[in-house]
C-alpha positions as CSV (number, residue, x, y, z in Angstrom):
1,M,-17.9,6.7,-17.3
2,R,-21.0,4.8,-16.5
3,E,-23.2,6.1,-13.7
4,H,-22.1,4.8,-10.3
5,K,-25.2,3.3,-8.6
6,V,-25.0,1.9,-5.1
7,S,-27.5,-0.7,-3.9
8,R,-28.9,-0.6,-0.4
9,S,-26.7,-3.5,0.8
10,A,-23.6,-2.0,-0.9
11,A,-24.4,1.4,0.6
12,R,-24.5,-0.1,4.1
13,A,-21.1,-1.7,3.4
14,L,-19.7,1.5,2.0
15,A,-20.9,3.5,5.0
16,A,-19.1,1.0,7.3
17,V,-15.9,1.6,5.3
18,L,-16.3,5.4,5.2
19,I,-16.5,5.7,9.0
20,L,-12.7,5.3,8.9
21,G,-12.4,8.7,7.3
22,P,-13.1,12.2,8.7
23,P,-16.7,12.9,9.8
24,S,-17.5,14.9,6.6
25,V,-16.8,11.9,4.3
26,A,-20.0,9.8,5.0
27,A,-22.2,12.9,4.7
28,A,-20.6,13.8,1.3
29,Q,-21.4,10.4,-0.2
30,S,-25.0,11.4,-0.9
31,D,-23.7,14.4,-2.9
32,T,-21.6,12.0,-5.0
33,D,-24.7,10.0,-5.9
34,K,-26.6,13.2,-6.7
35,S,-23.7,14.4,-8.9
36,A,-23.6,11.1,-10.8
37,A,-27.4,11.1,-11.3
38,A,-27.3,14.6,-12.6
39,Q,-24.9,13.9,-15.4
40,A,-26.7,14.3,-18.7
41,D,-23.9,12.5,-20.5
42,P,-21.7,10.0,-18.6
43,D,-18.9,10.6,-21.1
44,L,-18.7,14.3,-20.3
45,Q,-18.1,14.9,-16.6
46,I,-18.9,18.4,-15.2
47,Y,-18.2,18.7,-11.5
48,P,-20.1,20.7,-8.9
49,T,-19.0,24.2,-7.9
50,P,-17.2,24.5,-4.5
51,P,-19.5,24.8,-1.4
52,A,-21.2,28.1,-0.8
53,K,-18.6,29.4,1.7
54,L,-15.9,29.1,-0.9
55,V,-17.7,29.6,-4.2
56,Y,-16.8,33.3,-4.5
57,A,-13.4,33.0,-2.7
58,L,-12.0,30.5,-5.1
59,H,-13.5,32.0,-8.3
60,N,-11.8,34.0,-11.1
61,D,-14.2,36.0,-13.3
62,D,-11.7,36.8,-16.1
63,F,-13.2,34.1,-18.4
64,T,-16.5,32.3,-18.9
65,V,-15.8,28.8,-20.1
66,R,-18.3,26.2,-21.4
67,V,-18.1,22.7,-22.9
68,R,-20.4,20.4,-24.8
69,R,-20.6,17.3,-26.8
70,P,-21.0,18.3,-30.5
71,G,-24.5,19.4,-31.1
72,G,-25.5,19.1,-27.4
73,P,-26.2,21.8,-24.8
74,W,-23.5,24.0,-23.5
75,R,-22.4,23.2,-19.9
76,D,-20.9,25.9,-17.7
77,L,-17.5,25.3,-16.0
78,Y,-16.4,26.7,-12.7
79,E,-13.3,29.0,-13.1
80,Y,-10.9,28.5,-10.2
81,N,-8.4,31.3,-9.3
82,V,-4.7,30.5,-8.9
83,K,-1.8,32.7,-7.9
84,L,1.3,32.5,-10.2
85,D,4.9,33.7,-10.5
86,Q,6.8,34.6,-7.3
87,D,8.6,37.4,-9.2
88,R,5.4,39.3,-10.0
89,P,2.4,37.5,-8.6
90,R,-0.7,37.5,-10.8
91,D,-4.1,35.9,-10.8
92,A,-4.8,33.2,-13.4
93,S,-7.7,30.9,-14.1
94,V,-8.2,27.1,-14.1
95,V,-11.1,25.0,-15.3
96,Q,-11.5,21.2,-15.3
97,F,-13.7,18.6,-16.9
98,D,-13.4,15.0,-17.9
99,F,-14.6,13.4,-21.2
100,R,-14.4,10.6,-23.7
101,G,-14.8,11.0,-27.4
102,T,-15.0,14.6,-28.8
103,V,-16.0,17.8,-27.1
104,E,-16.3,21.5,-28.1
105,V,-14.9,24.2,-25.9
106,A,-16.0,27.9,-25.8
107,V,-14.0,30.6,-24.0
108,Q,-15.2,34.2,-23.5
109,K,-12.7,36.8,-22.3
110,N,-14.6,39.0,-20.0
111,N,-12.2,41.9,-19.5
112,G,-11.6,43.8,-22.7
113,D,-11.2,43.0,-26.4
114,F,-8.3,40.9,-27.9
115,K,-6.6,40.7,-31.2
116,R,-5.2,37.2,-31.1
117,V,-5.5,34.0,-29.1
118,E,-3.0,31.1,-28.8
119,V,-3.5,27.6,-27.4
120,R,-0.4,25.8,-26.0
121,P,1.3,23.4,-26.2
122,K,0.7,23.9,-29.9
123,Q,-1.2,21.1,-31.5
124,P,-2.0,20.9,-35.2
125,A,-5.3,19.2,-34.4
126,I,-6.5,22.3,-32.3
127,K,-7.8,25.0,-34.5
128,T,-9.5,28.1,-33.0
129,T,-12.3,30.1,-34.4
130,V,-13.6,33.4,-33.1
131,K,-17.3,34.3,-33.3
132,G,-18.8,37.3,-31.6
133,G,-15.8,37.6,-29.3
134,V,-16.0,33.9,-28.2
135,V,-13.2,31.5,-29.0
136,F,-14.2,28.0,-30.0
137,F,-12.1,24.8,-30.5
138,T,-12.6,21.0,-30.5
139,L,-10.8,18.4,-28.4
140,D,-10.6,14.7,-29.5
141,K,-8.7,13.5,-26.5
142,P,-7.8,14.6,-23.0
143,R,-5.3,17.4,-22.9
144,N,-3.9,20.0,-20.5
145,L,-3.8,23.4,-22.2
146,S,-3.0,27.1,-21.8
147,V,-5.2,29.6,-23.6
148,E,-3.5,33.0,-23.9
149,F,-4.9,36.3,-25.2
150,D,-2.6,38.8,-26.9
151,G,0.5,37.0,-25.4
152,D,-0.6,37.3,-21.8
153,T,0.9,34.3,-20.1
154,L,0.4,35.5,-16.5
155,S,-3.4,36.0,-16.4
156,N,-4.2,33.2,-18.8
157,L,-6.7,30.3,-18.7
158,H,-5.5,26.7,-17.9
159,I,-7.8,24.0,-19.2
160,L,-7.5,20.6,-17.6
161,A,-9.5,18.3,-19.9
162,G,-9.0,14.8,-18.4
163,E,-10.1,11.3,-18.6
164,P,-12.7,10.2,-16.1
165,I,-11.5,8.3,-13.1
166,A,-14.2,5.9,-11.9
167,P,-14.9,5.7,-8.1
168,P,-13.7,2.4,-6.6
169,P,-16.3,-0.3,-5.8
170,P,-17.3,-0.6,-2.1
171,G,-15.0,-2.8,-0.1
172,P,-12.6,-2.9,2.8
173,G,-10.1,0.0,2.9
174,V,-12.2,2.3,0.5
175,V,-12.6,5.9,1.6
176,I,-14.4,8.4,-0.5
177,Y,-14.3,12.2,-0.3
178,G,-17.4,13.4,-2.1
179,P,-18.2,16.9,-3.5
180,G,-17.9,19.5,-0.8
181,L,-15.4,20.9,1.7
182,H,-13.2,18.6,3.8
183,V,-10.7,19.3,6.5
184,P,-8.4,16.9,8.4
185,P,-9.8,15.4,11.6
186,E,-9.7,17.7,14.6
187,G,-6.2,18.1,15.9
188,A,-4.6,16.4,12.8
189,A,-2.3,18.2,10.4
190,F,-3.1,15.7,7.5
191,F,-5.8,13.5,6.3
192,P,-5.3,9.9,7.5
193,T,-3.8,7.1,5.3
194,A,-3.1,3.4,5.9
195,S,-1.8,0.4,4.0
196,N,-4.1,-1.4,1.6
197,Q,-6.4,1.7,1.2
198,T,-8.0,3.3,-1.9
199,I,-8.8,6.9,-1.3
200,Y,-11.1,8.5,-3.9
201,L,-11.3,12.3,-4.3
202,A,-14.4,13.0,-6.3
203,G,-14.6,15.8,-8.7
204,G,-16.1,18.7,-6.7
205,A,-14.3,17.7,-3.5
206,V,-12.2,20.5,-2.0
207,L,-9.7,19.4,0.6
208,Q,-8.2,22.1,2.8
209,G,-5.1,20.0,3.6
210,T,-3.2,17.1,2.2
211,F,-1.9,13.6,2.9
212,A,1.4,12.4,4.4
213,P,1.6,8.6,3.8
214,T,4.4,7.2,5.9
215,K,5.5,3.5,6.3
216,V,2.6,2.3,4.2
217,E,2.2,-0.1,1.3
218,N,-0.4,-0.7,-1.4
219,L,-2.0,2.7,-1.1
220,K,-3.9,4.6,-3.9
221,I,-5.1,8.2,-3.7
222,I,-7.1,8.8,-6.9
223,G,-9.6,11.1,-8.4
224,H,-9.9,14.7,-9.7
225,G,-10.7,16.5,-6.4
226,V,-9.0,19.7,-5.5
227,I,-6.4,20.1,-2.8
228,N,-6.5,23.8,-1.9
229,E,-3.9,26.0,-0.2
230,Q,-2.1,23.1,1.4
231,A,0.4,24.2,4.1
232,D,2.9,21.4,3.5
233,Q,4.0,19.1,0.7
234,L,2.2,15.8,0.2
235,V,5.1,13.5,1.2
236,V,5.3,9.8,0.5
237,H,7.9,8.6,3.0
238,D,9.4,5.1,3.7
239,S,6.6,3.5,1.7
240,T,6.2,1.1,-1.3
241,N,3.6,0.5,-4.0
242,V,1.9,3.9,-3.7
243,T,-0.1,5.6,-6.5
244,I,-1.2,9.2,-6.5
245,Q,-3.4,9.8,-9.5
246,G,-5.5,12.8,-10.6
247,P,-5.6,15.5,-7.9
248,I,-5.4,19.2,-8.7
249,F,-3.3,21.3,-6.3
250,L,-4.2,25.0,-6.1
251,N,-2.0,27.5,-4.4
252,P,0.2,25.3,-2.2
253,A,2.2,27.4,0.3
254,H,5.5,25.7,-0.7
255,G,6.1,22.5,-2.6
256,T,3.4,20.2,-4.0
257,I,4.7,16.6,-3.7
258,A,7.8,14.9,-2.4
259,C,8.8,11.2,-2.3
260,S,11.5,10.2,0.2
261,S,13.1,6.8,0.9
262,S,10.4,5.0,-1.0
263,S,10.1,2.6,-3.9
264,H,7.6,1.7,-6.6
265,V,5.7,5.0,-6.4
266,R,3.7,6.4,-9.3
267,F,2.5,10.0,-9.6
268,S,0.1,10.3,-12.5
269,D,-2.1,13.0,-13.9
270,I,-0.9,15.5,-11.3
271,K,-1.8,19.2,-11.8
272,T,-0.4,22.0,-9.7
273,F,-0.3,25.8,-9.7
274,S,1.6,28.0,-7.2
275,K,3.6,31.2,-6.6
276,G,5.2,30.3,-3.2
277,A,8.9,30.3,-2.4
278,W,10.4,26.9,-2.8
279,S,7.2,25.8,-4.5
280,D,8.7,22.8,-6.4
281,G,6.3,20.6,-8.2
282,I,7.6,17.1,-7.5
283,N,10.7,16.3,-5.5
284,I,12.4,12.8,-5.4
285,F,14.7,12.2,-2.4
286,A,16.6,8.9,-2.2
287,C,14.0,6.7,-4.0
288,Q,13.9,3.8,-6.4
289,D,11.5,3.0,-9.2
290,V,9.5,6.2,-9.4
291,D,7.2,7.1,-12.3
292,I,5.8,10.5,-13.0
293,D,3.4,10.6,-15.9
294,R,1.0,13.1,-17.5
295,A,1.8,15.9,-15.1
296,F,1.0,19.6,-15.6
297,I,3.2,21.6,-13.3
298,R,3.3,25.4,-13.1
299,T,5.2,26.5,-10.1
300,S,7.7,29.1,-8.9
301,D,10.5,26.6,-8.4
302,D,11.7,23.4,-10.1
303,S,9.0,21.5,-11.9
304,V,10.7,18.1,-11.1
305,A,13.8,17.7,-9.0
306,V,15.6,14.4,-8.5
307,Y,18.1,14.3,-5.5
308,A,19.8,11.6,-3.4
309,T,20.0,12.1,0.4
310,R,17.8,15.1,1.4
311,K,15.7,15.9,4.4
312,N,14.2,12.5,5.5
313,G,15.3,10.7,2.4
314,V,18.6,8.8,2.8
315,G,20.6,6.9,0.2
316,D,20.9,6.6,-3.6
317,T,18.2,7.3,-6.2
318,R,17.7,5.0,-9.1
319,R,15.3,4.3,-11.9
320,V,13.2,7.4,-12.2
321,R,10.9,7.9,-15.2
322,V,9.2,11.2,-16.1
323,S,7.1,11.2,-19.2
324,H,4.2,12.8,-21.2
325,S,4.1,16.0,-19.1
326,I,4.0,19.7,-19.4
327,F,6.3,22.0,-17.3
328,W,6.1,25.7,-16.8
329,P,8.6,27.0,-14.2
330,D,8.0,30.6,-13.6
331,V,11.2,30.4,-11.5
332,A,14.1,27.9,-11.6
333,H,14.4,24.7,-13.6
334,A,12.0,22.4,-15.5
335,M,14.1,19.2,-15.0
336,F,16.8,19.2,-12.3
337,V,19.0,16.4,-11.1
338,G,21.7,15.9,-8.6
339,L,22.4,18.8,-6.2
340,H,21.7,17.2,-2.8
341,G,23.3,14.1,-1.3
342,D,25.5,12.8,1.5
343,S,29.0,14.2,1.3
344,A,30.3,11.6,3.8
345,K,28.9,8.5,1.9
346,S,28.9,9.5,-1.7
347,N,25.5,8.8,-3.1
348,T,24.7,7.7,-6.7
349,L,21.8,9.0,-8.9
350,Q,21.4,6.6,-11.8
351,D,19.1,5.6,-14.7
352,I,16.9,8.7,-14.9
353,V,14.8,9.4,-17.9
354,F,12.8,12.4,-19.0
355,D,10.7,11.7,-22.1
356,D,8.0,13.4,-24.1
357,I,8.0,16.7,-22.2
358,D,6.7,20.1,-23.3
359,V,8.2,23.1,-21.6
360,L,6.1,26.2,-22.2
361,N,8.4,28.7,-20.5
362,L,11.3,29.1,-18.2
363,D,12.5,32.1,-16.3
364,E,15.4,32.2,-13.8
365,D,17.5,35.3,-13.0
366,D,20.3,33.6,-11.0
367,P,22.9,31.9,-13.3
368,E,23.5,29.3,-10.6
369,Y,20.0,27.9,-11.1
370,Q,19.4,28.3,-14.8
371,G,18.6,25.4,-17.1
372,V,15.5,23.8,-18.7
373,M,17.5,20.5,-18.5
374,A,20.0,20.8,-15.6
375,I,22.3,18.5,-13.7
376,S,24.3,20.0,-10.9
377,A,26.2,17.2,-9.2
378,G,27.0,18.4,-5.6
379,D,27.6,16.8,-2.2
380,T,30.0,14.2,-3.6
381,N,27.3,12.7,-5.8
382,T,27.8,10.6,-8.9
383,V,25.2,11.2,-11.5
384,R,25.1,8.5,-14.2
385,D,22.9,7.5,-17.2
386,V,20.5,10.4,-17.6
387,T,18.4,10.7,-20.7
388,F,16.4,13.7,-22.0
389,S,14.4,12.6,-25.1
390,N,11.6,14.1,-27.1
391,I,11.8,17.4,-25.3
392,R,10.0,20.4,-26.8
393,V,10.9,23.9,-25.4
394,D,8.7,26.7,-26.5
395,H,10.1,29.8,-24.8
396,V,13.0,30.8,-22.5
397,E,12.4,34.2,-21.0
398,E,15.7,34.1,-19.1
399,G,18.0,31.1,-18.5
400,K,19.7,28.3,-20.3
401,L,18.5,25.4,-22.3
402,I,21.1,23.0,-20.9
403,N,23.3,23.2,-17.8
404,L,25.5,20.3,-16.9
405,R,28.1,20.9,-14.1
406,V,29.8,19.3,-11.2
407,V,29.5,22.1,-8.6
408,Y,30.1,23.2,-5.1
409,N,27.0,25.1,-4.0
410,A,28.0,27.0,-0.9
411,K,24.4,27.8,0.0
412,Y,22.9,24.3,0.0
413,G,25.9,21.9,-0.3
414,T,28.7,20.6,1.9
415,S,31.1,19.5,-0.8
416,P,31.6,19.5,-4.6
417,G,30.0,16.7,-6.6
418,L,32.1,13.7,-7.8
419,L,31.1,12.9,-11.4
420,I,28.6,13.3,-14.2
421,D,28.9,10.4,-16.6
422,G,26.6,9.4,-19.5
423,V,24.0,12.1,-20.3
424,H,22.0,11.7,-23.5
425,F,20.0,14.3,-25.4
426,K,17.9,12.9,-28.2
427,N,15.2,14.6,-30.2
428,V,15.3,17.9,-28.3
429,S,13.9,21.0,-29.9
430,F,13.9,24.6,-28.8
431,T,12.0,27.2,-30.9
432,G,14.6,29.8,-30.0
433,S,11.8,32.1,-28.7
434,G,12.9,34.5,-25.9
435,W,16.4,35.3,-24.9
436,A,18.2,32.3,-23.7
437,G,21.8,32.4,-22.5
438,P,24.3,29.9,-23.8
439,S,24.1,26.3,-22.5
440,I,27.1,25.1,-20.5
441,I,28.9,21.9,-19.7
442,A,31.7,22.0,-17.1
443,G,33.5,19.8,-14.6
444,Y,34.8,21.1,-11.2
445,A,38.3,19.6,-11.1
446,P,40.4,17.0,-12.9
447,D,39.1,14.3,-10.5
448,R,35.5,15.7,-10.6
449,P,34.7,15.7,-14.3
450,V,31.8,15.6,-16.8
451,R,32.2,12.9,-19.4
452,N,30.3,11.0,-22.2
453,V,27.6,13.5,-23.2
454,T,25.8,12.9,-26.5
455,F,23.6,15.2,-28.6
456,D,21.4,13.4,-31.1
457,N,19.1,15.6,-33.2
458,V,19.1,18.6,-30.9
459,T,17.8,21.7,-32.7
460,I,17.6,25.3,-31.7
461,A,15.5,27.7,-33.8
462,G,15.5,25.0,-36.5
463,R,19.3,24.6,-36.6
464,K,20.8,21.3,-35.6
465,L,23.5,21.5,-32.9
466,T,26.7,20.1,-34.3
467,G,29.2,21.3,-31.7
468,P,30.1,24.1,-29.3
469,A,29.1,27.5,-30.7
470,P,29.2,31.1,-29.3
471,E,25.9,32.0,-27.6
472,V,24.6,28.5,-28.0
473,L,26.9,26.0,-26.1
474,E,30.0,26.6,-24.0
475,I,32.3,23.8,-22.9
476,G,34.2,24.5,-19.7
477,P,37.1,22.6,-18.2
478,H,37.3,18.9,-17.3
479,V,34.9,17.7,-19.9
480,S,35.5,14.7,-22.2
481,G,33.7,12.3,-24.5
482,L,31.3,14.8,-26.2
483,S,29.6,13.6,-29.4
484,F,27.1,15.2,-31.8
485,K,24.8,13.3,-34.2
C-alpha cells in the first residue's frame, strides 16, 4: 500500500467530513498520518500498539512474534489476548499485520520448552524450522493461521496476515477512526452509521463498542481496526448494499455479527474470537443475497448460522454464499441451516452454498446440536438446494460430521420443520482425527421428509463414502433419493 499523504486543502475537507463522527475521530487522524509516515516498507504494514491505558490489559505474553521482509529488519508485533472455549475458558494470543509479496515470520514461545510445532490449516507451502527455540516460516500470500505447540489448541497463537486495505480518499460521507481508543458518542449504545458512508477503521484503532446499521443503503465499514469486548452483535437490519470488510472482533460478550431482513450484504475478511454463551460468529435472519468471504471464526457457538424468521428478521432466506473461510467452533456447529422460522407462514431457505471451508476443530456435547455441516429444519421451514463443496475437516473432538434432520426442537421451536430437499456434498474430506460419532440423515414424519441428498467424493480417513455404514453414516426414517458417487 502506498503512503497516504493528505494535502492541506484535502485535510481541511477531510476534517469537515470527520466532524460527523465521534469527537475522538478528528484527533486520531494525525495519528493515522504519523503511522503511515513511520512505515519503513509500505508493503509490510505493522500497526501501532493499543493506547497506554489498554496496552497491558489487552496483551498476552505467551509468545513474542516478529515479521520482516526477507533480509530486512525484524518488526515486533503486538500480541492481543483473547478468551476461548466456554467449556473450559483459556487465554490465547492473536497478532495481525498486512503485507504484499513475501514475508518471514518468527515465533518465540515464552513459557517452557516444546517438542513439536504445527501450523494449521496445513499448507504444503509453509515449512517450519526451529533455531535456538524460535520457530521460523515464510508466507507468500495473506493467510489466517493457528500456530500450536505440542498439540495445545487452547493457548495457541493466531496469526492474521492480511492484505492491506487502503484508507478511502477524502470526500462526503467518509469517516475515519485512526489509531487509538474510540468509544460511542456520549449516551449512545453504538457508533453512528448512515446511508452512503464509508467508515474506515485504521489498523491500531480500538473501538470499545460496535455498529448497528439500520434502514441504510450503500454503506461500507472497512479496515483492520479492532472491535473490543462489544456488548451486542453488529447487526445489519432492514438495509441494502452494505459491506463490512476487515475488522477484528476480540472477546464479544455474545454473538459477533447478524444480518436481518436485508439484501445485498457482504461480510469479508471478518475475524472473531470469543468464549461467551450464544457467541455465534455470523447469523443470517430472513435475508437475500448475502456473501461471507475469507472469514476466520473461532467462537463458542455456531460459526455461521442461516435461519429464516428470527428476532427482527421476518421472511424467507435465499442466495447465501459462504466461501474461502476457516471455522473453529469450540462449541456447536461450523455450518448450520434452518432451525428458526415462522410456524404460521412456513418460510423457505433456498440456494445456500458453503464452499472452500477449513474446519480446524469441532466440539459439541449435546447430540441435538452436533454437526460440522448441519441442517435442522424446524418451525415449518422448507430447506431446499444447499451445497457443501470443497470442505476440509481436520479434527472432531466430539460431534458429527453431517447432521441432516427435520426436527421439532422443543427449546427453541414452535413446530416441526416441513421438508429438506436437495442437499449436495461434493469434495468433502475429514481426516478422521478425533472421535466423531456417526453422521445422521432423518425425516420427522412421512409428510415431513428428507429427500434428494447426494454424496460426491466424500472421504473419511482416506476412505470414500459409498453408502450407509456403522459408525459412519446412519439413515433414519422418511429419507429418500440418496445417491453416492
